[in-house]
Every structure is written in structure tokens, then in C-alpha cells.
KOLVONU-634741 format. One record per atom (N, C-alpha, C, O): x, y, z; residue in three letters; atom name; residue number from 1. Coordinates in pm, whole numbers, plus 50000, padded with zeros to 5 digits. Example, Ala and Ser with C-alpha at 12.3 -4.5 7.8 and 13.67 -1.06 7.14 Angstrom:
REM residues 2
pt x:51319 y:49431 z:50780 aa:ALA at:N i:1 .
pt x:51230 y:49550 z:50780 aa:ALA at:CA i:1 .
pt x:51320 y:49670 z:50780 aa:ALA at:C i:1 .
pt x:51424 y:49668 z:50846 aa:ALA at:O i:1 .
pt x:51285 y:49775 z:50708 aa:SER at:N i:2 .
pt x:51367 y:49894 z:50714 aa:SER at:CA i:2 .
pt x:51290 y:50003 z:50787 aa:SER at:C i:2 .
pt x:51341 y:50114 z:50804 aa:SER at:O i:2 .
END
This chain:
REM residues 98
pt x:55874 y:77460 z:17287 aa:UNK at:N i:1 .
pt x:55942 y:77478 z:17412 aa:UNK at:CA i:1 .
pt x:55852 y:77563 z:17502 aa:UNK at:C i:1 .
pt x:55792 y:77661 z:17457 aa:UNK at:O i:1 .
pt x:55844 y:77526 z:17627 aa:UNK at:N i:2 .
pt x:55764 y:77603 z:17722 aa:UNK at:CA i:2 .
pt x:55855 y:77664 z:17828 aa:UNK at:C i:2 .
pt x:55963 y:77614 z:17857 aa:UNK at:O i:2 .
pt x:55807 y:77772 z:17882 aa:UNK at:N i:3 .
pt x:55878 y:77839 z:17990 aa:UNK at:CA i:3 .
pt x:55841 y:77770 z:18121 aa:UNK at:C i:3 .
pt x:55723 y:77759 z:18154 aa:UNK at:O i:3 .
pt x:55939 y:77725 z:18193 aa:UNK at:N i:4 .
pt x:55914 y:77659 z:18321 aa:UNK at:CA i:4 .
pt x:55964 y:77750 z:18434 aa:UNK at:C i:4 .
pt x:56082 y:77784 z:18441 aa:UNK at:O i:4 .
pt x:55874 y:77786 z:18519 aa:UNK at:N i:5 .
pt x:55907 y:77867 z:18636 aa:UNK at:CA i:5 .
pt x:55876 y:77783 z:18759 aa:UNK at:C i:5 .
pt x:55773 y:77715 z:18763 aa:UNK at:O i:5 .
pt x:55962 y:77787 z:18857 aa:UNK at:N i:6 .
pt x:55942 y:77709 z:18978 aa:UNK at:CA i:6 .
pt x:55837 y:77778 z:19065 aa:UNK at:C i:6 .
pt x:55869 y:77850 z:19160 aa:UNK at:O i:6 .
pt x:55710 y:77754 z:19030 aa:UNK at:N i:7 .
pt x:55602 y:77819 z:19104 aa:UNK at:CA i:7 .
pt x:55591 y:77765 z:19246 aa:UNK at:C i:7 .
pt x:55542 y:77835 z:19334 aa:UNK at:O i:7 .
pt x:55636 y:77642 z:19269 aa:UNK at:N i:8 .
pt x:55634 y:77590 z:19406 aa:UNK at:CA i:8 .
pt x:55728 y:77670 z:19495 aa:UNK at:C i:8 .
pt x:55697 y:77696 z:19611 aa:UNK at:O i:8 .
pt x:55843 y:77708 z:19441 aa:UNK at:N i:9 .
pt x:55937 y:77790 z:19518 aa:UNK at:CA i:9 .
pt x:55878 y:77928 z:19546 aa:UNK at:C i:9 .
pt x:55896 y:77983 z:19655 aa:UNK at:O i:9 .
pt x:55809 y:77983 z:19448 aa:UNK at:N i:10 .
pt x:55746 y:78113 z:19467 aa:UNK at:CA i:10 .
pt x:55637 y:78103 z:19574 aa:UNK at:C i:10 .
pt x:55628 y:78189 z:19661 aa:UNK at:O i:10 .
pt x:55556 y:77997 z:19567 aa:UNK at:N i:11 .
pt x:55452 y:77977 z:19668 aa:UNK at:CA i:11 .
pt x:55512 y:77957 z:19807 aa:UNK at:C i:11 .
pt x:55460 y:78009 z:19906 aa:UNK at:O i:11 .
pt x:55621 y:77882 z:19814 aa:UNK at:N i:12 .
pt x:55687 y:77859 z:19943 aa:UNK at:CA i:12 .
pt x:55742 y:77990 z:20000 aa:UNK at:C i:12 .
pt x:55733 y:78015 z:20120 aa:UNK at:O i:12 .
pt x:55798 y:78073 z:19912 aa:UNK at:N i:13 .
pt x:55849 y:78203 z:19957 aa:UNK at:CA i:13 .
pt x:55735 y:78291 z:20007 aa:UNK at:C i:13 .
pt x:55749 y:78360 z:20108 aa:UNK at:O i:13 .
pt x:55622 y:78289 z:19937 aa:UNK at:N i:14 .
pt x:55507 y:78368 z:19979 aa:UNK at:CA i:14 .
pt x:55457 y:78321 z:20116 aa:UNK at:C i:14 .
pt x:55426 y:78403 z:20202 aa:UNK at:O i:14 .
pt x:55450 y:78190 z:20135 aa:UNK at:N i:15 .
pt x:55405 y:78135 z:20263 aa:UNK at:CA i:15 .
pt x:55502 y:78173 z:20374 aa:UNK at:C i:15 .
pt x:55461 y:78211 z:20484 aa:UNK at:O i:15 .
pt x:55631 y:78162 z:20345 aa:UNK at:N i:16 .
pt x:55733 y:78196 z:20443 aa:UNK at:CA i:16 .
pt x:55726 y:78343 z:20482 aa:UNK at:C i:16 .
pt x:55735 y:78378 z:20599 aa:UNK at:O i:16 .
pt x:55711 y:78430 z:20383 aa:UNK at:N i:17 .
pt x:55700 y:78573 z:20410 aa:UNK at:CA i:17 .
pt x:55574 y:78604 z:20490 aa:UNK at:C i:17 .
pt x:55576 y:78688 z:20580 aa:UNK at:O i:17 .
pt x:55465 y:78535 z:20458 aa:UNK at:N i:18 .
pt x:55342 y:78555 z:20533 aa:UNK at:CA i:18 .
pt x:55358 y:78513 z:20678 aa:UNK at:C i:18 .
pt x:55309 y:78582 z:20768 aa:UNK at:O i:18 .
pt x:55425 y:78401 z:20701 aa:UNK at:N i:19 .
pt x:55449 y:78355 z:20838 aa:UNK at:CA i:19 .
pt x:55539 y:78453 z:20914 aa:UNK at:C i:19 .
pt x:55515 y:78483 z:21030 aa:UNK at:O i:19 .
pt x:55641 y:78501 z:20846 aa:UNK at:N i:20 .
pt x:55731 y:78598 z:20907 aa:UNK at:CA i:20 .
pt x:55657 y:78727 z:20941 aa:UNK at:C i:20 .
pt x:55680 y:78786 z:21047 aa:UNK at:O i:20 .
pt x:55570 y:78770 z:20853 aa:UNK at:N i:21 .
pt x:55491 y:78891 z:20879 aa:UNK at:CA i:21 .
pt x:55404 y:78871 z:21003 aa:UNK at:C i:21 .
pt x:55394 y:78962 z:21086 aa:UNK at:O i:21 .
pt x:55342 y:78754 z:21015 aa:UNK at:N i:22 .
pt x:55260 y:78727 z:21133 aa:UNK at:CA i:22 .
pt x:55342 y:78726 z:21261 aa:UNK at:C i:22 .
pt x:55299 y:78780 z:21363 aa:UNK at:O i:22 .
pt x:55460 y:78666 z:21256 aa:UNK at:N i:23 .
pt x:55548 y:78662 z:21374 aa:UNK at:CA i:23 .
pt x:55593 y:78802 z:21413 aa:UNK at:C i:23 .
pt x:55597 y:78835 z:21531 aa:UNK at:O i:23 .
pt x:55627 y:78884 z:21313 aa:UNK at:N i:24 .
pt x:55668 y:79021 z:21343 aa:UNK at:CA i:24 .
pt x:55554 y:79102 z:21402 aa:UNK at:C i:24 .
pt x:55575 y:79184 z:21492 aa:UNK at:O i:24 .
pt x:55434 y:79080 z:21354 aa:UNK at:N i:25 .
pt x:55319 y:79150 z:21411 aa:UNK at:CA i:25 .
pt x:55300 y:79110 z:21558 aa:UNK at:C i:25 .
pt x:55270 y:79195 z:21642 aa:UNK at:O i:25 .
pt x:55319 y:78983 z:21588 aa:UNK at:N i:26 .
pt x:55311 y:78938 z:21727 aa:UNK at:CA i:26 .
pt x:55419 y:79004 z:21812 aa:UNK at:C i:26 .
pt x:55392 y:79048 z:21924 aa:UNK at:O i:26 .
pt x:55542 y:79010 z:21760 aa:UNK at:N i:27 .
pt x:55651 y:79073 z:21834 aa:UNK at:CA i:27 .
pt x:55625 y:79223 z:21854 aa:UNK at:C i:27 .
pt x:55663 y:79279 z:21957 aa:UNK at:O i:27 .
pt x:55563 y:79286 z:21756 aa:UNK at:N i:28 .
pt x:55530 y:79428 z:21771 aa:UNK at:CA i:28 .
pt x:55435 y:79448 z:21888 aa:UNK at:C i:28 .
pt x:55454 y:79538 z:21970 aa:UNK at:O i:28 .
pt x:55334 y:79363 z:21896 aa:UNK at:N i:29 .
pt x:55241 y:79371 z:22009 aa:UNK at:CA i:29 .
pt x:55310 y:79342 z:22141 aa:UNK at:C i:29 .
pt x:55283 y:79408 z:22241 aa:UNK at:O i:29 .
pt x:55400 y:79244 z:22141 aa:UNK at:N i:30 .
pt x:55474 y:79211 z:22263 aa:UNK at:CA i:30 .
pt x:55563 y:79327 z:22308 aa:UNK at:C i:30 .
pt x:55575 y:79352 z:22427 aa:UNK at:O i:30 .
pt x:55624 y:79396 z:22213 aa:UNK at:N i:31 .
pt x:55711 y:79509 z:22247 aa:UNK at:CA i:31 .
pt x:55633 y:79619 z:22315 aa:UNK at:C i:31 .
pt x:55679 y:79678 z:22413 aa:UNK at:O i:31 .
pt x:55515 y:79648 z:22264 aa:UNK at:N i:32 .
pt x:55431 y:79752 z:22324 aa:UNK at:CA i:32 .
pt x:55386 y:79709 z:22463 aa:UNK at:C i:32 .
pt x:55390 y:79788 z:22557 aa:UNK at:O i:32 .
pt x:55344 y:79583 z:22477 aa:UNK at:N i:33 .
pt x:55299 y:79532 z:22606 aa:UNK at:CA i:33 .
pt x:55412 y:79533 z:22709 aa:UNK at:C i:33 .
pt x:55392 y:79575 z:22823 aa:UNK at:O i:33 .
pt x:55530 y:79487 z:22669 aa:UNK at:N i:34 .
pt x:55644 y:79483 z:22760 aa:UNK at:CA i:34 .
pt x:55685 y:79623 z:22804 aa:UNK at:C i:34 .
pt x:55717 y:79646 z:22921 aa:UNK at:O i:34 .
pt x:55684 y:79716 z:22711 aa:UNK at:N i:35 .
pt x:55721 y:79854 z:22744 aa:UNK at:CA i:35 .
pt x:55620 y:79914 z:22840 aa:UNK at:C i:35 .
pt x:55658 y:79987 z:22932 aa:UNK at:O i:35 .
pt x:55494 y:79886 z:22819 aa:UNK at:N i:36 .
pt x:55391 y:79938 z:22909 aa:UNK at:CA i:36 .
pt x:55408 y:79881 z:23049 aa:UNK at:C i:36 .
pt x:55395 y:79953 z:23148 aa:UNK at:O i:36 .
pt x:55437 y:79752 z:23057 aa:UNK at:N i:37 .
pt x:55458 y:79689 z:23188 aa:UNK at:CA i:37 .
pt x:55581 y:79746 z:23256 aa:UNK at:C i:37 .
pt x:55579 y:79772 z:23377 aa:UNK at:O i:37 .
pt x:55688 y:79766 z:23181 aa:UNK at:N i:38 .
pt x:55811 y:79821 z:23238 aa:UNK at:CA i:38 .
pt x:55790 y:79964 z:23285 aa:UNK at:C i:38 .
pt x:55840 y:80003 z:23390 aa:UNK at:O i:38 .
pt x:55716 y:80041 z:23208 aa:UNK at:N i:39 .
pt x:55695 y:80181 z:23246 aa:UNK at:CA i:39 .
pt x:55608 y:80189 z:23371 aa:UNK at:C i:39 .
pt x:55629 y:80277 z:23455 aa:UNK at:O i:39 .
pt x:55512 y:80100 z:23383 aa:UNK at:N i:40 .
pt x:55427 y:80100 z:23502 aa:UNK at:CA i:40 .
pt x:55502 y:80057 z:23626 aa:UNK at:C i:40 .
pt x:55478 y:80109 z:23735 aa:UNK at:O i:40 .
pt x:55594 y:79962 z:23612 aa:UNK at:N i:41 .
pt x:55669 y:79911 z:23726 aa:UNK at:CA i:41 .
pt x:55777 y:80009 z:23771 aa:UNK at:C i:41 .
pt x:55810 y:80015 z:23889 aa:UNK at:O i:41 .
pt x:55832 y:80083 z:23679 aa:UNK at:N i:42 .
pt x:55944 y:80172 z:23711 aa:UNK at:CA i:42 .
pt x:55901 y:80289 z:23797 aa:UNK at:C i:42 .
pt x:55966 y:80321 z:23896 aa:UNK at:O i:42 .
pt x:55794 y:80353 z:23760 aa:UNK at:N i:43 .
pt x:55743 y:80464 z:23839 aa:UNK at:CA i:43 .
pt x:55810 y:80597 z:23812 aa:UNK at:C i:43 .
pt x:55742 y:80700 z:23815 aa:UNK at:O i:43 .
pt x:55939 y:80602 z:23786 aa:UNK at:N i:44 .
pt x:56009 y:80729 z:23762 aa:UNK at:CA i:44 .
pt x:55962 y:80784 z:23628 aa:UNK at:C i:44 .
pt x:55957 y:80711 z:23530 aa:UNK at:O i:44 .
pt x:55928 y:80913 z:23622 aa:UNK at:N i:45 .
pt x:55873 y:80971 z:23499 aa:UNK at:CA i:45 .
pt x:55961 y:80953 z:23376 aa:UNK at:C i:45 .
pt x:55910 y:80924 z:23267 aa:UNK at:O i:45 .
pt x:56093 y:80969 z:23391 aa:UNK at:N i:46 .
pt x:56181 y:80954 z:23274 aa:UNK at:CA i:46 .
pt x:56185 y:80810 z:23226 aa:UNK at:C i:46 .
pt x:56186 y:80784 z:23106 aa:UNK at:O i:46 .
pt x:56186 y:80717 z:23321 aa:UNK at:N i:47 .
pt x:56187 y:80575 z:23284 aa:UNK at:CA i:47 .
pt x:56055 y:80538 z:23219 aa:UNK at:C i:47 .
pt x:56051 y:80465 z:23120 aa:UNK at:O i:47 .
pt x:55947 y:80588 z:23277 aa:UNK at:N i:48 .
pt x:55814 y:80559 z:23223 aa:UNK at:CA i:48 .
pt x:55802 y:80610 z:23080 aa:UNK at:C i:48 .
pt x:55756 y:80538 z:22992 aa:UNK at:O i:48 .
pt x:55843 y:80734 z:23058 aa:UNK at:N i:49 .
pt x:55836 y:80793 z:22924 aa:UNK at:CA i:49 .
pt x:55927 y:80719 z:22827 aa:UNK at:C i:49 .
pt x:55886 y:80689 z:22715 aa:UNK at:O i:49 .
pt x:56049 y:80689 z:22869 aa:UNK at:N i:50 .
pt x:56144 y:80619 z:22782 aa:UNK at:CA i:50 .
pt x:56096 y:80481 z:22743 aa:UNK at:C i:50 .
pt x:56106 y:80442 z:22627 aa:UNK at:O i:50 .
pt x:56043 y:80407 z:22840 aa:UNK at:N i:51 .
pt x:55995 y:80272 z:22811 aa:UNK at:CA i:51 .
pt x:55874 y:80275 z:22718 aa:UNK at:C i:51 .
pt x:55862 y:80192 z:22628 aa:UNK at:O i:51 .
pt x:55787 y:80370 z:22741 aa:UNK at:N i:52 .
pt x:55669 y:80382 z:22655 aa:UNK at:CA i:52 .
pt x:55709 y:80418 z:22512 aa:UNK at:C i:52 .
pt x:55659 y:80359 z:22416 aa:UNK at:O i:52 .
pt x:55799 y:80516 z:22498 aa:UNK at:N i:53 .
pt x:55845 y:80556 z:22365 aa:UNK at:CA i:53 .
pt x:55918 y:80441 z:22295 aa:UNK at:C i:53 .
pt x:55902 y:80422 z:22174 aa:UNK at:O i:53 .
pt x:55997 y:80366 z:22372 aa:UNK at:N i:54 .
pt x:56068 y:80251 z:22315 aa:UNK at:CA i:54 .
pt x:55968 y:80150 z:22260 aa:UNK at:C i:54 .
pt x:55982 y:80102 z:22148 aa:UNK at:O i:54 .
pt x:55868 y:80118 z:22339 aa:UNK at:N i:55 .
pt x:55767 y:80021 z:22295 aa:UNK at:CA i:55 .
pt x:55690 y:80069 z:22173 aa:UNK at:C i:55 .
pt x:55665 y:79991 z:22081 aa:UNK at:O i:55 .
pt x:55653 y:80195 z:22173 aa:UNK at:N i:56 .
pt x:55579 y:80249 z:22059 aa:UNK at:CA i:56 .
pt x:55667 y:80251 z:21934 aa:UNK at:C i:56 .
pt x:55620 y:80218 z:21824 aa:UNK at:O i:56 .
pt x:55793 y:80289 z:21950 aa:UNK at:N i:57 .
pt x:55886 y:80297 z:21836 aa:UNK at:CA i:57 .
pt x:55907 y:80160 z:21775 aa:UNK at:C i:57 .
pt x:55889 y:80142 z:21654 aa:UNK at:O i:57 .
pt x:55946 y:80063 z:21857 aa:UNK at:N i:58 .
pt x:55974 y:79929 z:21805 aa:UNK at:CA i:58 .
pt x:55846 y:79858 z:21764 aa:UNK at:C i:58 .
pt x:55845 y:79784 z:21667 aa:UNK at:O i:58 .
pt x:55740 y:79881 z:21837 aa:UNK at:N i:59 .
pt x:55613 y:79821 z:21798 aa:UNK at:CA i:59 .
pt x:55567 y:79871 z:21662 aa:UNK at:C i:59 .
pt x:55522 y:79793 z:21578 aa:UNK at:O i:59 .
pt x:55578 y:80002 z:21642 aa:UNK at:N i:60 .
pt x:55539 y:80059 z:21512 aa:UNK at:CA i:60 .
pt x:55632 y:80011 z:21401 aa:UNK at:C i:60 .
pt x:55586 y:79979 z:21291 aa:UNK at:O i:60 .
pt x:55761 y:80007 z:21430 aa:UNK at:N i:61 .
pt x:55857 y:79962 z:21328 aa:UNK at:CA i:61 .
pt x:55835 y:79817 z:21288 aa:UNK at:C i:61 .
pt x:55833 y:79784 z:21169 aa:UNK at:O i:61 .
pt x:55818 y:79730 z:21387 aa:UNK at:N i:62 .
pt x:55793 y:79589 z:21357 aa:UNK at:CA i:62 .
pt x:55658 y:79571 z:21289 aa:UNK at:C i:62 .
pt x:55643 y:79487 z:21200 aa:UNK at:O i:62 .
pt x:55561 y:79649 z:21331 aa:UNK at:N i:63 .
pt x:55429 y:79641 z:21267 aa:UNK at:CA i:63 .
pt x:55436 y:79682 z:21120 aa:UNK at:C i:63 .
pt x:55375 y:79617 z:21034 aa:UNK at:O i:63 .
pt x:55509 y:79789 z:21091 aa:UNK at:N i:64 .
pt x:55524 y:79834 z:20952 aa:UNK at:CA i:64 .
pt x:55599 y:79730 z:20869 aa:UNK at:C i:64 .
pt x:55564 y:79706 z:20753 aa:UNK at:O i:64 .
pt x:55701 y:79669 z:20928 aa:UNK at:N i:65 .
pt x:55774 y:79565 z:20858 aa:UNK at:CA i:65 .
pt x:55685 y:79444 z:20832 aa:UNK at:C i:65 .
pt x:55692 y:79382 z:20725 aa:UNK at:O i:65 .
pt x:55601 y:79411 z:20928 aa:UNK at:N i:66 .
pt x:55508 y:79299 z:20910 aa:UNK at:CA i:66 .
pt x:55411 y:79327 z:20795 aa:UNK at:C i:66 .
pt x:55383 y:79238 z:20714 aa:UNK at:O i:66 .
pt x:55362 y:79449 z:20787 aa:UNK at:N i:67 .
pt x:55271 y:79486 z:20678 aa:UNK at:CA i:67 .
pt x:55342 y:79477 z:20543 aa:UNK at:C i:67 .
pt x:55288 y:79424 z:20446 aa:UNK at:O i:67 .
pt x:55465 y:79530 z:20538 aa:UNK at:N i:68 .
pt x:55541 y:79526 z:20412 aa:UNK at:CA i:68 .
pt x:55568 y:79383 z:20368 aa:UNK at:C i:68 .
pt x:55556 y:79350 z:20250 aa:UNK at:O i:68 .
pt x:55605 y:79297 z:20463 aa:UNK at:N i:69 .
pt x:55631 y:79157 z:20428 aa:UNK at:CA i:69 .
pt x:55503 y:79086 z:20386 aa:UNK at:C i:69 .
pt x:55505 y:79001 z:20297 aa:UNK at:O i:69 .
pt x:55392 y:79121 z:20449 aa:UNK at:N i:70 .
pt x:55264 y:79065 z:20407 aa:UNK at:CA i:70 .
pt x:55229 y:79104 z:20265 aa:UNK at:C i:70 .
pt x:55180 y:79022 z:20187 aa:UNK at:O i:70 .
pt x:55254 y:79230 z:20230 aa:UNK at:N i:71 .
pt x:55228 y:79276 z:20093 aa:UNK at:CA i:71 .
pt x:55322 y:79206 z:19994 aa:UNK at:C i:71 .
pt x:55281 y:79170 z:19884 aa:UNK at:O i:71 .
pt x:55446 y:79188 z:20034 aa:UNK at:N i:72 .
pt x:55542 y:79117 z:19948 aa:UNK at:CA i:72 .
pt x:55498 y:78972 z:19928 aa:UNK at:C i:72 .
pt x:55510 y:78918 z:19818 aa:UNK at:O i:72 .
pt x:55449 y:78910 z:20034 aa:UNK at:N i:73 .
pt x:55399 y:78772 z:20022 aa:UNK at:CA i:73 .
pt x:55283 y:78765 z:19923 aa:UNK at:C i:73 .
pt x:55274 y:78671 z:19844 aa:UNK at:O i:73 .
pt x:55196 y:78864 z:19927 aa:UNK at:N i:74 .
pt x:55084 y:78869 z:19833 aa:UNK at:CA i:74 .
pt x:55135 y:78884 z:19690 aa:UNK at:C i:74 .
pt x:55084 y:78819 z:19599 aa:UNK at:O i:74 .
pt x:55235 y:78969 z:19671 aa:UNK at:N i:75 .
pt x:55291 y:78988 z:19537 aa:UNK at:CA i:75 .
pt x:55357 y:78860 z:19487 aa:UNK at:C i:75 .
pt x:55346 y:78826 z:19369 aa:UNK at:O i:75 .
pt x:55426 y:78789 z:19575 aa:UNK at:N i:76 .
pt x:55485 y:78661 z:19536 aa:UNK at:CA i:76 .
pt x:55375 y:78563 z:19494 aa:UNK at:C i:76 .
pt x:55389 y:78494 z:19394 aa:UNK at:O i:76 .
pt x:55268 y:78559 z:19571 aa:UNK at:N i:77 .
pt x:55157 y:78469 z:19537 aa:UNK at:CA i:77 .
pt x:55095 y:78505 z:19403 aa:UNK at:C i:77 .
pt x:55066 y:78417 z:19322 aa:UNK at:O i:77 .
pt x:55076 y:78635 z:19380 aa:UNK at:N i:78 .
pt x:55021 y:78679 z:19251 aa:UNK at:CA i:78 .
pt x:55114 y:78645 z:19136 aa:UNK at:C i:78 .
pt x:55070 y:78603 z:19029 aa:UNK at:O i:78 .
pt x:55245 y:78663 z:19158 aa:UNK at:N i:79 .
pt x:55342 y:78632 z:19053 aa:UNK at:CA i:79 .
pt x:55342 y:78482 z:19023 aa:UNK at:C i:79 .
pt x:55350 y:78442 z:18907 aa:UNK at:O i:79 .
pt x:55332 y:78402 z:19126 aa:UNK at:N i:80 .
pt x:55327 y:78257 z:19106 aa:UNK at:CA i:80 .
pt x:55207 y:78216 z:19023 aa:UNK at:C i:80 .
pt x:55218 y:78132 z:18934 aa:UNK at:O i:80 .
pt x:55092 y:78275 z:19053 aa:UNK at:N i:81 .
pt x:54971 y:78244 z:18976 aa:UNK at:CA i:81 .
pt x:54985 y:78290 z:18831 aa:UNK at:C i:81 .
pt x:54942 y:78220 z:18739 aa:UNK at:O i:81 .
pt x:55044 y:78407 z:18811 aa:UNK at:N i:82 .
pt x:55063 y:78458 z:18675 aa:UNK at:CA i:82 .
pt x:55158 y:78369 z:18595 aa:UNK at:C i:82 .
pt x:55134 y:78342 z:18478 aa:UNK at:O i:82 .
pt x:55266 y:78324 z:18660 aa:UNK at:N i:83 .
pt x:55359 y:78234 z:18591 aa:UNK at:CA i:83 .
pt x:55293 y:78102 z:18554 aa:UNK at:C i:83 .
pt x:55317 y:78048 z:18447 aa:UNK at:O i:83 .
pt x:55210 y:78049 z:18644 aa:UNK at:N i:84 .
pt x:55140 y:77924 z:18614 aa:UNK at:CA i:84 .
pt x:55049 y:77941 z:18493 aa:UNK at:C i:84 .
pt x:55045 y:77855 z:18405 aa:UNK at:O i:84 .
pt x:54976 y:78052 z:18489 aa:UNK at:N i:85 .
pt x:54886 y:78078 z:18376 aa:UNK at:CA i:85 .
pt x:54966 y:78095 z:18247 aa:UNK at:C i:85 .
pt x:54927 y:78042 z:18143 aa:UNK at:O i:85 .
pt x:55075 y:78168 z:18254 aa:UNK at:N i:86 .
pt x:55159 y:78189 z:18135 aa:UNK at:CA i:86 .
pt x:55214 y:78055 z:18085 aa:UNK at:C i:86 .
pt x:55220 y:78031 z:17965 aa:UNK at:O i:86 .
pt x:55253 y:77969 z:18176 aa:UNK at:N i:87 .
pt x:55305 y:77838 z:18139 aa:UNK at:CA i:87 .
pt x:55197 y:77755 z:18070 aa:UNK at:C i:87 .
pt x:55226 y:77686 z:17972 aa:UNK at:O i:87 .
pt x:55074 y:77761 z:18120 aa:UNK at:N i:88 .
pt x:54963 y:77688 z:18057 aa:UNK at:CA i:88 .
pt x:54936 y:77740 z:17915 aa:UNK at:C i:88 .
pt x:54915 y:77661 z:17823 aa:UNK at:O i:88 .
pt x:54937 y:77871 z:17899 aa:UNK at:N i:89 .
pt x:54912 y:77931 z:17768 aa:UNK at:CA i:89 .
pt x:55022 y:77891 z:17669 aa:UNK at:C i:89 .
pt x:54994 y:77856 z:17555 aa:UNK at:O i:89 .
pt x:55147 y:77897 z:17714 aa:UNK at:N i:90 .
pt x:55258 y:77859 z:17625 aa:UNK at:CA i:90 .
pt x:55252 y:77711 z:17590 aa:UNK at:C i:90 .
pt x:55282 y:77673 z:17477 aa:UNK at:O i:90 .
pt x:55215 y:77627 z:17686 aa:UNK at:N i:91 .
pt x:55205 y:77483 z:17659 aa:UNK at:CA i:91 .
pt x:55094 y:77455 z:17558 aa:UNK at:C i:91 .
pt x:55111 y:77373 z:17468 aa:UNK at:O i:91 .
pt x:54980 y:77524 z:17571 aa:UNK at:N i:92 .
pt x:54870 y:77508 z:17475 aa:UNK at:CA i:92 .
pt x:54913 y:77553 z:17336 aa:UNK at:C i:92 .
pt x:54885 y:77486 z:17237 aa:UNK at:O i:92 .
pt x:54983 y:77666 z:17330 aa:UNK at:N i:93 .
pt x:55031 y:77716 z:17201 aa:UNK at:CA i:93 .
pt x:55128 y:77619 z:17136 aa:UNK at:C i:93 .
pt x:55125 y:77600 z:17015 aa:UNK at:O i:93 .
pt x:55215 y:77559 z:17217 aa:UNK at:N i:94 .
pt x:55311 y:77462 z:17164 aa:UNK at:CA i:94 .
pt x:55239 y:77339 z:17111 aa:UNK at:C i:94 .
pt x:55279 y:77283 z:17008 aa:UNK at:O i:94 .
pt x:55134 y:77295 z:17179 aa:UNK at:N i:95 .
pt x:55058 y:77178 z:17133 aa:UNK at:CA i:95 .
pt x:54985 y:77209 z:17003 aa:UNK at:C i:95 .
pt x:54978 y:77124 z:16914 aa:UNK at:O i:95 .
pt x:54931 y:77329 z:16992 aa:UNK at:N i:96 .
pt x:54858 y:77367 z:16871 aa:UNK at:CA i:96 .
pt x:54952 y:77378 z:16751 aa:UNK at:C i:96 .
pt x:54909 y:77354 z:16637 aa:UNK at:O i:96 .
pt x:55076 y:77413 z:16773 aa:UNK at:N i:97 .
pt x:55172 y:77427 z:16664 aa:UNK at:CA i:97 .
pt x:55219 y:77292 z:16610 aa:UNK at:C i:97 .
pt x:55271 y:77283 z:16499 aa:UNK at:O i:97 .
pt x:55201 y:77186 z:16690 aa:UNK at:N i:98 .
pt x:55246 y:77053 z:16645 aa:UNK at:CA i:98 .
pt x:55154 y:77002 z:16544 aa:UNK at:C i:98 .
pt x:55173 y:76892 z:16493 aa:UNK at:O i:98 .
END
């Protein structure tokens, strides 16, 4: 008997997480850019400061989330590869026992 793990599902999850991480990184950059544009257009010091802080806060938060999801995607990919190797080893062992 061999252990069967759905490595295709793991690979798909890794790809999906990687795509999501990239999209979040793009949104982080957009948040900073939008806040900078808003602060420049507003002119009032409190509005300028608030918009800048908002952009930096959300940009940093989304950027950190993107990094974490990217790392998770890498771990999923590594786990998928490990499961594939384990499945090959178990299949070889089962054949040798016959």
C-alpha cells in the first residue's frame, strides 16, 4: 500500500498563494501612491499627514501580508515536493517487497 497525497492540490494552492501575494504587493504600492497623491492635492497639513500615514500603514500591512503569503506558498511547494518523494520511496519499497 502506498501513501497517496494530492500533490496537484498542494501545487495549485502554492500557485494561488503566490498569485495572491503578488496582487497584495501591487495593492500595497497602489495604497502608498494614492495616499501620496491625496496628500499632495489636499494641501492642508492635517490632511497631508493623515493621508501619508494611511498610505504607509496600509502599504506596510499589505506588503507584510504579501511576504507572509509568499513564504507560505514556498512552504506549500516544498511540502508538495516532499510528499511526491515520499510517495516514490514508498512505492519502490512496496515493489521490492513483492
